[in-house]
N, C-alpha and C positions, 0 to 999 in steps of 0.2 A: 292160356292167357295171351291176349294181343301184346305185341312189343310195346306199344305206348302205355298200356296198363302196367306192364312190368317196370318200365322206365319210371313212371310216376310213383309206383310203390317204393322203388329203391330211393328215389329223390326224397320222398317223405320221411324215410328212415334217417336221412341226413339232417332233416329239419328237427325231427323229434329226438334224435339220438343225443345222449349226454356227452359224447366224445367231441362233437364238432363245435368250433368257435362261432361267435355271433356273426362275424363278417361272412364266413362260409355259409351259414344258414340263410343270411339275407340274400346272398348271391343265388343260392338254390331256389329260394322263394320267388325271386324275380324270374328265374327260368320257368318255374311252374305257372306263374301268373301270366306269362306271355302266350297269347293265342297261337302264335307261330311256334310249334313244338320242335322245329328243326334243331335249334341249339340244345334244347333239353335232351332230345334223343341222342345227339352226338356226345353229350357229356356223360350219359348214364347207360347207353345201350350195351356196353361191355366194360370189363375191368381192364385198365391199362396193363398190358402183359409185360411181366418181367421176363425178358429173354436172355440169351447167353451173353449179350453185351450190356444188359441192364435195362433201363427205362428210357423212353424218349416220347414226348408228346406235347400237345398244346397246354399252356398253363391255364388254370381256372378250377372252379369247384366241380366235383363229379368223379365217378369211378374211372372214367376214361380220360382223365386230365392229370397234369403234373401239379400236385399240391402237397401240403405237409402230410396229408393222410396217405396218399399213394407212395410218397417218398418214405414216410414213416413205416409203412407195411414192408417195403423193400428192405429197409434197414433192420427192422426187427427180425425179419426172416434171415437176413445175412448174419446178424448177431447170434441168432439161435444156431445156425450152421457152424459158425466159428467156434462156439462153445462146445459143440459136439465133436468137431474135427480136431480141436486142440485142447481137449479136456485134460490132458496130462501136463499142460503148461501152467506154471504159477501165474503168469501174466500174459494176456493176449493184447496186442496193440494194433492200431490202424492209423492210417493217414487220411485226412479229409481235406480236399481242396475244392475250388470252384472257379468259374470263369466270370465274365463281366455281365452276364445276362440279368435281367430283372428277376428278382426273387432268388438268385443264386446264393447270396450270402445267407438269406433266411433258411433256405433248404440245407445248406452246409452246416449251419449252427443246429438245425433240427437233427440232422444225421449225427453230429457230435454228441448232442444231448442223449439221444437214444442209445448209442453205443455205450456211453459212460454210465447210463442208468442200468445197463446190463453188465456192469463190472468190467468193461473193456476200456483200456487206456487209449486216449485219442490224441494225436498230433494234428491240430487244426491250423492251417495256414492263416496268417493274420489278414490277408486280403487275396484278391485274385492272383492266380499263378498259372503258367502253362500246364497243360495235361502232362507232357513228358516230365516236368519237374515233380509231379505227384508220383509218377512211376519211379523216378529216381529216389525220392524220399522214402518210399516203402522199403527199398533195398538198403539205402543208407542207414535208416533207423531200425533195420531188422524187424520190420512189422510183419504181421501175418496176412494183412489185407489192406485195401484202400478204396476210397470212393472219391470220384470227382464229379461235381455237379456241372454239367455242360451239355449243350445240344450242338456242339461243334459248329458247323457252318450253316445250320438250319435257319429259316426265317425267324424274325424277332419274337413271334408269339410262342415259340417252342422253348422247352428246357429239357434236360436229360440227366441221367444218373449212370455213370460208368463204374462197374465193379472190377477191382483188381485183386490178384492173389499175391502170395508172399514173394514171388519172383519178380513182381512189378509189372507183370503182363495181365491182360484181360483174361478172365477165367475160362479155362478149358475143362474137358471131361477128366474125371467124373464130377468135379466140383460144380460145374455149370448146372447140371441137372439136379444135383443135391441142393444147391441154393434155391433154384426155382421151386423145388418141392416144398422147401421150408417157407418161402415167401407166400406160396399159394395157400398155406395153412393159416396164415395170420389174419385174424379179425382186427378191426380198428380198435376194439376194446382191449386187445392184447398189447398194444403199443405202449412202451414205457417212455413217455415224452419228457418226464421230469429228470433233467440231467444231474450228474454228480460232478460238479465243477472241479473237484480235487483230482479227477481223472482226465481233465482236458488241459493239455499244454499247447500254448500258442507258439507257432514256429514262423520263421521268416528268414532274415538275413543269414543266420548261421547255416541254413540249408542252401540258400541262394549262392553263397560264396563257394561252397564245396562243389555244387552243381556246375557253376561257371568255370571253376578251375579244372574240373574233369573234362568239360567240353573243350577247353583249350588244348588238352592233350591229343585231340584227334587231328590237329593241324599237321599236314604232311610236309609242307615246305614253308616254314616261317620266314626264310630268307627272301622268298618272292614277295611276301607281304611287306617286309621292311623296304623293299625296293619300290613297291607300288602302294605305299600306305595311304596316299592321297586319292586312291581310286574313288570315283564319284558315285556314291551309293544313295539311291532313294528307297526309303523303307516306309511301309504302312502296316500297322497292326489291325486296321479296320475296327478301331474302337475296343480291341480285345486285349488279352493277356500278354501278347507279344511285347507290348510297350514296357513291361516290367523287366524283361530279360534280354531281348534281342539287341537293342542299342548298346546295352552294357557289354554283351558278349562281343559284338563287333569292335567296340573300343578296346576290350581286353586283348583281342587278337591282334590289335595294332592298326586298325583302320581309323583314320582321323577325319574323314570327309563324309560323314553319314548325315543325310538330310531326311528328317522324318516329316511325314505329311501332317502338319500341325492340326488341321481340322479333324483328323482321324486318330490323333494321339489323345483323344478325349474318351475316357471310359464311359461307355453307354450301352445298355442293353436294348436301346431303341434303334441303334445303328442308323443315326439320322442322315448320314451322307451317302448311303447306298440303298439300292432296292433289296439286295441280298448280300449278306456278309461272307461271300464265297469267293476266295481268290482264284478259283477256276474261271470265273466269269469276267469278261473284259470290263464290264460296267463297274465292278468293284475296284478296279485299278485306274479308273478315269482320273481321279485327283493325283494319284502317284505319277502317272504318265505326263500329266500337265506340268507337274513340278520337274520331272525329268527333262522335259523339253526346255523349260525355263533355265535350268541349271546345266544343261548339256551333260547329263548323267551317263555313266557307263552301264548301269544295271538298275532295274526296278525289282524289288522283292516285296512280297506281301504275305502275312500270316493270317490264318483264319482266327475266329474269336478265342479258341482255346489253344492256339499256337502249336498245333501238331502238323498242319499242312502248310506247304509253302507254294505260292504262285509266283511266277516271274515274267518279266518282259525284257527284251533287249532290242538293239537296233539291227535291222537287216542290212544287206549289202547296198541298199539305196538310202540308208540313214533313217528309215521309217521304224517306229516302235511296233514290235510284233510280240504276241504272247507265245511262250514256250509251253507246250502241253505236258500232261503228266508223264507220258511215256518218254518224251524227250528229256524231261527233268531227270528221271531215273537213269536214263542213258548217259547223260552228261556227268552225273555224280559217279557212276560206276566206272565209266571210261577214265575219268580223272584219277579216281582212287587207285585203280589197277595200274595205269600208265605211270603215275608218279610215285607210288610205293615201289615199283620196279626201279624207276630212275634214281630214287633216293636209297636204294638198297634195303628197303624196309619190308619187302614182301617175304613171307615165310612159306615153306612148303605146305603147312597145314591151314593156311588162310582160306576162307571161303566167303562167297557172297550168296544172297538169296533174292529171288524175285517171285512174284505171284504168277500163277499159271496163265493169267490173262494179260500179263505185261509183255512188252515187245521182245521178240526173239533175237533182236540185235544184241541184247545183253548176253544171250547164250553164245553168239558168234564171238563177241569180245573175250568172254571168259575162255572159250575153246582155243582161240588163237594164242592167248597168253598163258594157257595151261593152268588156269585158276579154277578150282572147284566151284560150280554154280548149282544151287538147289532151287527147284520149283516147289512152291507151296500153295495152299488155297488162299483165296482173297481175304485180306485182313491181317493187320499186324500181329494179332495174337498167334498166327501161324508162323510168321517170321520169328517172333519171340520164342516159339516152340523149337524152331531149328537151333537157335542160340542155346537154349536150355539143354537140349539133348547132346550138344557137343561141348558143353562147358567143361573146361579143364583139359580138353583133348585137342580141340581146334579153335582157331581164332576167327571170329566173325568180323569182317571189315566193312560191311555195308550191305544194305538191302532196301528195296522199295517196291512200290506198286504204281499202277497207272493213275490212280486217283490222288496224285499230288502229295503222297507221303513218302518220306525217306528217313532212314535211321542209319547213322554213320558210326554208331558205337554200341558196345554191349552192356554198358552200365545203366542204360535206359531200355525199357522193353515195350515201348510204343513209339509210333512215328514222332519225330522231334523237329519242329521248325526252328528252334533256337540253334541247334547244332547245324541244321541244314542251311540256314541263312549265313552262318559263319563260314561254313565250308564253301558255299556258293560264292561268297565274296573272294575266298582264296582262289577258286577256279577262275574267276574273272581277272584277278590280279595276275595269275599265271598266263592267261591268254594275252593280257595287255603287255606283259613283259616280253612277249614274242611279237608284239605289234598286231595282235588279233583281237577280234570281238568274240563274245560267247557264241554268236550266230556263226561265225567262221569256224569255230571249234566244232559246232554241230555239223557243218558241211564237211569238215575233215572226217568225222565219224562215218557219215554216209558214203563218202568216197572210198574210205578204207574197208568198211565192213558191209557195204551194200545199203541201198535205199529201202526204207519201208515206211508205210503210212498207216496210222491207226485211227480208227473211228468207232465210237460206241453208238449203237442204235438202240434206243429205249422204246419198247412197244408197251404202252400202258393199257391195262385191262382191268378196270375197277370192279369192285363188288364180287359176290360169290360166283356169278356167271363168268366174270373175268378170270377168277382163280381156276374155275373148271376149264376154261378155254386154254389157259397157260399150261395146265396139266396135260390137256389133250395135244397141244403143240409138241411138248416134250416127248410124249408117247409116240407121236407120229414120226418125229425125227429119229427116234430109236428104231421103230419098225420099218420105216421107209426112208432110210438115210439117202441124201442125194449122192449121185455117182460122180458129179463134177460141179464146180462152181465157176461161173464165168468162163466155161470152156476148159478149165484145168481139172484134170482127173484127181479125185480124192484118193490119197495113198495110205492114209491112216485115220482111224476114228478112235478117240479116247473117250470112254464113258466112266466118269468118276462115281456113278451110282453103282455100277457093277464092278468097278475097279479093274476094267479090262481095256486093252488097246488091241484093235484089230486092223491088220493091213489089207490091201486090195486083194491079196490072194486068200484071205480068210484066216491067216495065222493069228493066233491070239496070244498076247502077253499079259501078265498080271501087272497092274499099277501099284506101286508101293506108296501108300498114303496113310496118314494116321487114322482116318475114318472115311466113310463114303460121303459123297456130296452130289447134289443134283445138277451136274455140269456135263455138257457134251462139247467135244472139240473135234473139228474137221481140219485136217492138214492136206493141202493140195500139192501137186507136183511142182507148181511154179513158186512155191514158198508161201502161199496164202495160208493164213490160220484164222479160223472162226471159232470163237468160244460162245456157247449158248448157256445162259445162266438165269433162272428165275430169281428175282430179288427176294431176300428173306424178310425185308422190312416194308416193302412198298408193293402196290398191285401192278407190277410190271415184269417183263422178261427182257433181259439185256443180251445184246449181240455185240461181242467185241471182235471187230474185224481188223486183221492186219494184212495189208496188201503190199507185196513187194513190187519193185520197179527198177528202171535203169536211170542212172544219172551220170552223164559223161563228164560234167564239171559242175562247179558250184552255181554257175549261172543257169544251169538246167533244172534247178531245184523246183521252181514253181511249175514247170512243165510236168515234172515227175509227180508232183502233188495232184495236179489236174487229172492226169492219166489214172492215178491210183484212186482218186475220188470217183471217177467214172466206173472203175472196176468195182468199187464198193457198192455203187448203185445197182450194177448188174448182179452182184452176189445177193443183194437184198431181194431182188426180183426172183432169183432162183430159190431163195428160202421162203418165198411167199409173204414177205413182210414189207414190200415196197408199196 
């Protein structure tokens, strides 16, 4: 059968099926009636896949879209798995939350109804809340799982579904595969949409207060905040959930001069003031930087729609506003935490930090010099959460992050947290100001003490099946014919996380100790260059994370060092055949 015939047959089942509501049927009929079948094929050519992180896709009718039926199938499958896994419990309970996006409340209420129809107790947030608060609530309320409806920083037409386990972290093995198997078994006729309202409890302020009180406990130096309480902060939630908690948290920590971007303190899934609600992009911070210039602010901070990532900007040595990238963000947080826990006498022998394998090696240098244990883990906060879990009760986690603008400063949440990160960032700025410095000058101090490095991610997009085959061939070629040098610097070690082996230039092999294999390659050069090659698990692209080292004689030399390192990255891209 031709693809278009398969697609039309599946779409007709949605029109004829007793499960589907009239609005959905009308939307599918309009797709079928349209002579241009592009939208129809995209909506029905596959079933939106429930992966290890849940679901994410464009909203609309169809098997490949986010709607109450795809969300419903995911929830019914998760409910079935919970009932199998916790069959000896007298009560199974879950937390359900959502962000600001269009349909998020509808999807969250649908999820709550399905869980309750399956005899599972539901704690449903009264309105949008940050993703990390959902993680916190699972642990606080001693639930067995949780769901948050969010597409993070994706464009406005997207929504998503994140599944969490009882430790408040996103699901790991063996439960990830177990849930996927159950979800894949579900037919839409199996979904129990009619909720049991007696099993749904609405939650809000009683969790908010405990969460904010807990976040306040991670402050390292409250005295410096008291001295610099009028630090001029500009904050934007970019229309998202951060507006519910971040201004409150900053106030509770003692900051009295917080200026929120009014146009973006408006809850909206349309994100009307930005092209993309992503705090990594300069464009999303345009209004915040404008307000910062008007008010002569000390710091600009922004959270993404579900308030798990934080973006920031500060003034450079010429007084110009510049963005701080994800690696620099992680670096600043861990530098401050280590330096000031030591200064305050709070550092304990068993304290440890975590970074992902693609994050800057300057974190490694800081930890080594200060004799603090640092662990490398795979990309994604579920792996950072896994490190916290395996050391629970034995060692204390004091902070961890990744290059993609996520940071977690505490162990009572098990996902990246912009609420605590913004609060701690304000404290770092207060500490810097207390010494007559800016955040930019602190960053320069780090480079001068620990060495300069420059990070750049190169995304090579290869769409379709032919693209997927090409990416597979690229990885095979790098494994079989690994480069001997990059930009003239000899490769002294290759780490292959698929075989879990590290090989040095002499051919000596060491085993890599990781919780599972991953299709990632890393090349380490004699001059300190590190290149990580990783095909994306969710998009048709292969990512190259390049870290180039360089020399910086003084702070004024920073831009020259950046320019030289950027040129080095271009040469590396040519050597890897991706320029």
